[in-house]
C-alpha positions in Angstrom: -138.7 -17.1 22.6 -140.0 -17.0 26.1 -141.6 -14.1 27.9 -138.5 -13.4 29.7 -136.5 -13.8 26.8 -138.6 -11.2 24.5 -139.0 -8.7 27.6 -135.0 -8.9 27.9 -134.4 -8.3 24.0 -137.1 -5.9 23.9 -135.6 -3.8 26.7 -131.9 -3.8 25.4 -133.3 -3.0 21.9 -134.2 0.4 23.7 -131.3 0.6 25.8 -133.1 0.4 28.8 -131.9 -0.8 32.5 -133.9 -3.2 34.4 -135.0 -0.2 36.6 -136.2 1.8 33.8 -138.4 -0.9 32.4 -139.6 -1.8 36.0 -140.7 2.0 35.5 -142.8 1.5 32.7 -144.4 -1.8 33.9 -145.1 -0.7 37.5 -142.6 -3.0 39.0 -139.4 -3.1 40.8 -136.2 -3.8 39.0 -136.1 -7.2 41.1 -139.5 -8.3 39.3 -137.8 -7.4 36.1 -134.7 -9.6 36.5 -136.9 -12.5 38.0 -139.0 -12.3 34.5 -135.8 -12.3 32.6 -134.4 -15.3 34.4 -137.7 -17.3 33.5 -138.1 -17.6 37.5 -141.3 -15.6 37.5 -144.1 -14.7 34.8 -145.1 -11.2 34.8 -149.0 -10.5 35.1 -151.1 -9.2 32.2 -151.4 -5.5 33.5 -147.7 -5.4 33.2 -147.3 -7.0 30.2 -149.9 -4.1 29.1 -148.2 -1.6 30.3 -145.1 -2.7 28.2 -146.9 -3.0 25.1 -148.4 0.4 25.2 -145.4 2.1 26.3 -143.4 0.5 22.6 -146.6 0.3 20.6 -146.9 -3.3 20.2 -149.7 -5.8 20.8 -149.5 -7.5 24.2 -149.4 -11.2 22.1 -145.9 -9.6 20.6 -144.5 -10.3 24.1 -146.7 -13.4 25.4 -145.8 -15.2 22.1 -143.5 -17.5 21.3 -141.6 -15.9 18.8 -138.6 -13.4 17.9 -139.4 -9.6 19.6 -136.6 -8.4 16.9 -138.7 -9.2 14.0 -142.0 -7.6 15.9 -140.0 -4.4 16.4 -138.9 -4.0 13.1 -142.2 -4.7 11.4 -144.8 -1.7 10.9 -146.8 -1.7 13.9 -150.2 0.0 13.7 -150.0 2.3 16.5 -153.9 2.9 16.7 -156.4 0.1 17.0 -159.9 -0.3 16.0 -160.8 0.2 19.3 -158.7 3.1 20.6 -158.2 6.7 19.3 -155.6 9.2 19.4 -156.4 12.5 21.1 -153.9 15.2 22.4 -152.3 15.7 25.4 -152.0 19.5 25.9 -149.0 21.5 27.9 -150.4 24.7 29.8 -153.5 26.2 29.5 -153.2 29.5 30.7 -155.8 32.2 30.3 -155.8 34.3 27.2 -154.2 31.3 25.3 -156.8 29.9 22.4 -156.9 26.0 22.7 -155.8 25.4 19.1 -152.7 27.5 19.8 -151.8 25.4 22.5 -148.4 23.2 21.6 -149.7 19.2 21.9 -147.4 17.3 24.0 -148.0 13.8 22.6 -151.2 11.8 21.3 -152.8 9.3 23.7 -155.0 6.5 22.7 -158.6 6.6 24.1 -161.3 4.2 23.7 -163.2 5.0 20.3 -166.3 5.3 22.1 -165.2 8.1 24.3 -163.4 9.7 21.0 -166.8 9.7 19.3 -168.7 11.2 22.0 -166.4 14.0 22.5 -164.1 14.7 19.2 -162.9 18.3 20.1 -161.7 17.0 23.9 -158.3 17.1 24.5 -156.7 15.5 27.2 -154.5 17.5 30.4 -152.5 15.8 33.5 -154.1 16.7 36.8 -151.3 17.8 39.1 -152.2 18.1 42.7 -154.7 16.9 45.2 -157.5 19.4 45.0 -159.9 17.1 43.4 -158.6 13.4 44.5 -162.1 12.3 46.1 -162.8 12.4 42.2 -159.8 12.1 40.6 -156.3 11.2 41.7 -153.2 13.3 40.7 -151.2 12.3 37.7 -154.5 11.5 35.9 -155.2 12.2 32.4 -158.5 14.7 32.3 -160.3 14.7 29.2 -161.8 18.2 28.6 -164.3 19.3 26.3 -164.3 23.0 25.6 -168.0 22.5 23.6 -169.7 21.3 26.2 -171.9 23.6 28.3 -170.8 24.0 31.9 -173.5 24.0 34.6 -173.5 24.7 37.8 -172.1 22.0 39.7 -169.8 20.6 36.7 -166.1 20.0 37.2 -164.6 22.2 34.8 -160.7 23.2 34.0 -160.5 27.2 34.9 -157.8 29.4 34.8 -157.8 32.1 37.5 -156.3 35.1 36.7 -153.8 34.1 34.0 -152.6 30.7 36.0 -152.5 27.5 34.3 -156.2 25.8 34.4 -157.0 24.2 37.5 -160.0 21.2 38.0 -162.8 22.6 40.3 -166.2 22.2 40.7 -167.8 25.3 39.1 -170.9 27.2 40.6 -172.0 30.7 39.1 -174.1 33.0 41.1 -175.4 36.0 40.9 -172.7 38.1 42.7 -170.0 35.8 41.7 -168.2 32.7 41.0 -167.3 29.9 43.6 -164.5 26.9 42.6 -165.2 24.0 45.0 -162.5 21.5 45.8 -163.4 17.7 46.5 -160.1 17.2 48.2 -159.4 14.9 51.4 -156.6 17.6 52.1 -158.2 19.9 54.9 -155.9 22.7 53.9 -157.4 23.1 50.4 -160.3 25.6 50.6 -163.2 26.4 48.7 -162.5 29.9 46.6 -165.1 32.6 45.9 -164.8 35.2 43.2 -167.1 38.1 43.2 -168.5 40.0 40.3 -166.4 43.2 41.3 -163.3 41.1 41.7 -163.3 39.4 38.5 -162.6 42.7 36.8 -159.2 42.7 37.8 -158.8 38.7 38.8 -160.6 37.3 35.5 -162.1 33.6 35.4 -161.5 31.7 32.1 -163.2 28.6 31.7 -161.6 26.1 29.4 -163.7 23.2 29.4 -165.7 20.5 31.0 -164.3 17.5 32.4 -166.2 14.7 30.7 -163.7 11.7 31.4 -160.3 10.5 33.0 -158.0 7.5 32.9 -155.0 6.6 34.7 -151.4 7.1 32.6 -150.1 4.3 31.3 -147.3 4.9 33.9 -149.1 4.7 37.0 -148.1 2.7 40.1 -150.6 0.8 42.2 
């Protein structure tokens, strides 16, 4: 079977529309239509996104074979070059990390996982650190790493979900500094006195981040 036929069969097996598959691959439904008609061939990046989403190999899509038999075969979801790590939900103050529900497991390069075996992923929301890490990215947070002045940390303020900020601790308080292109986002300072009723909880240090599989360029 051709690449287009394999993509169409894969889409139909999962009861997806061309628009839904396009969202997975980061393209329009018209692009998916041209693939399935064999008018154009998808780029390798799009094929990789589709393969990652369905837990199959890229070669399963591009090689001349029936995708149905591939789907029905047991798949090795996590290859030798990647390791599954937990993507956590809300990480609010006072909630132990081990009690936070795991939303799903996400593959990260084995080299990274080996360096930070106790780390977890969170999805970045908002533009307060978009000079460094874009909204929608998956940030790897290590709760065991020492957080020093100038490090980017997941910080929970007064019980709210953790936010990523550059952290500075001074004798009279703590500063949380954004790195944003949005001029409306400003530095926050919490004095030692203020922290008695507005506590700061450090959840871990940002050690790495990756783009989500469904990111659009």
